[in-house]
N, C-alpha and C positions, 0 to 999 in steps of 0.2 A: 349358318351357322353361328354360334353364339360368342365368338370372339371378344363379345364385347364382358361375357363372364370369366375371361382368365387374369382381366388386373384385379377384380374382386376376387377371384380367389387365393392370388396372390397375396394381394393386401392381407386378409385370412390366417391363411400362411406364418405368414412372417409376425402378425400382432398374434400371436397364440402358439408361435415357437418359443421352446424352452431354451433360453441358452446356453450354449454347453461349455464347461468348466472343466479347466484345463484336470489332468487325471493327477497331477503332483500333487496342488491345489489342495481334494479334498484330503490325503493325506497328511500334509502339511498342517488343515485346519485341524485334523484328531488329532495332529504328534502336540497342538497349540493347545487344543484345550486340555491335554496331560497334564504339559509346561502349568500353566494356569490350577492346574488341581494339587500339581503337584506344590508349586507355590504353595496352596494354599495348605496344603496339611501341616507342610516345615512351620509356617509361622504359629501353627497351632499347638504346635510338637511343643515345637523351644518357648512359647508364650505356658507353657505345665508345666507346675507346680509338686502334681501329686497330690498324697495324703488326702484326705475328709473337704477337703476348702477347693482339690484339682479336679473334686467327681466330675463336675457341670465341664468341667474342660477334657478329662478323659472324654467324654460322652462326645464329646462335636468330633475330638480326634475318630471315636471310630465313626462318622458317618462323613466325615471328610475320608478318611481309607474307604471306606464302600463308594464315597462315587467316585478315588482314585479308582475305586477296580472296573467300577460302569466307564469311564474313560476312556480305561483300555481295553475293555470289550467291544466299544466302539470303535475304538483304530484298527484292531482287529477284524469286523465287519467288515469296515469300510474297504483295510486293504487289500482284505479278499473277493472284495467286490470290481478291483478296479484291475485295469490292464498293464500287462508289461510295459512301464515307462520307459524312455529315450534315454537316453545319456545325460541330456540338461536336467529330462525332468530328474531322474536320479539325484541326480545330482544339486536338486534344490531340498529332495527329501534326504538325503544324506545328511549336507547344513543341519535342518532342521531334528536330527538325532544325533547330530554332535553337540549343539544346542543345547539338547534333555540332557547330555551327560551329566552337567558338574550340577545339576535338579536334584538326581538323584542320590548324587550321592551326597551331599550336602541335607536331601535329608534322610539319608540314611542311615547318617555321619551322624545328625543329630537324635536321631532314635534309636541310637545306640546310647548317649548320652547320656538319655532320659532313663535308661534301665533302672536306675536305683529310684526313681519318682513312680515308674509304673511297677515297678518292685510292692509298693504302698497302694495306690492307687485307686485300689478297691474300696472306698468310704474310711480309708488309711489307715485299713487291718489290713488285708489280702493283694495279693499280689494283679494285677493283670496283665504281667508275660508272657500270659499261656494267647492269650487274645492280638499281640501285641505278636507274638511268632507265631501263628496262625494268618494276620493280615499280612507280614510278613514273606509268607510261605505262597499264600495264595498272588498276590503282585509280583513274586518273581515268575511265575508259571506264568500266568499274562503275559509277563514281559518276553518271557522264552518264547512264547503263542505269535508275539508281535512283530517279533524280532526277526523268527522263521517267516511272515507273510509279507514282509517287506523285500527278505532278500528274495526272496519268489518273483519279486516284481521287479526288482531293478536289473537294470542293465550293465554289464561290464563297463568301467575293472569298479564298480559299485558294490556289485553283487560278490567280489570276490573278496573285498577288507569288511564287506560288512559282521560279518562273521565276528571280525577282532573284536567289535564294540558289543556284541550282544553277549562276547566275552568278560567281559568286562565288568560290563552291567549286572551278567549274572554274578561273575566274580561278588563282587559288592553288597548284592543281596546274600549272597552267599557269608562272606566277614559282618552284614549287620545279625543273619539268623544264630551265626553261632555268639552274638552275645547274650543269647537271649536262651543260648542251649542250659 
């Protein structure tokens, strides 16, 4: 009998085992990435002055918007790959989304406030509003997909309440999109 191999095998398995990560932390990390990118986009938008001199900032806004879309897509993938959450885990994820909502509102409000600057943002002679509108629509759609994916993994009562927050986020995007009609 080779009992002396048992401790060696156990040591090997323990040293190479992948640590188990809580399910809620992967989703919260994805929401944190969105929040960070949303803050960066918001700061860039608020610094935008439009016109010829603002062309560089307009390009940076587009770059930050693309990064936000990627963060949303990553969060969707992460959420779809996450098993159903417990009640405690659902509470943690719900809190992350509640904390994200003011960042969404602030960013969208600032994008609406900068519409006159976007109207002359293409080298000071043309409008970039069509690009902003397209980005807003893409981000609204991705946010909706993420919201649906999250509702699908939440435990009650969070699963019943989350659609209300999703509707508020969609409404904020609709308001911003209406400004760019």
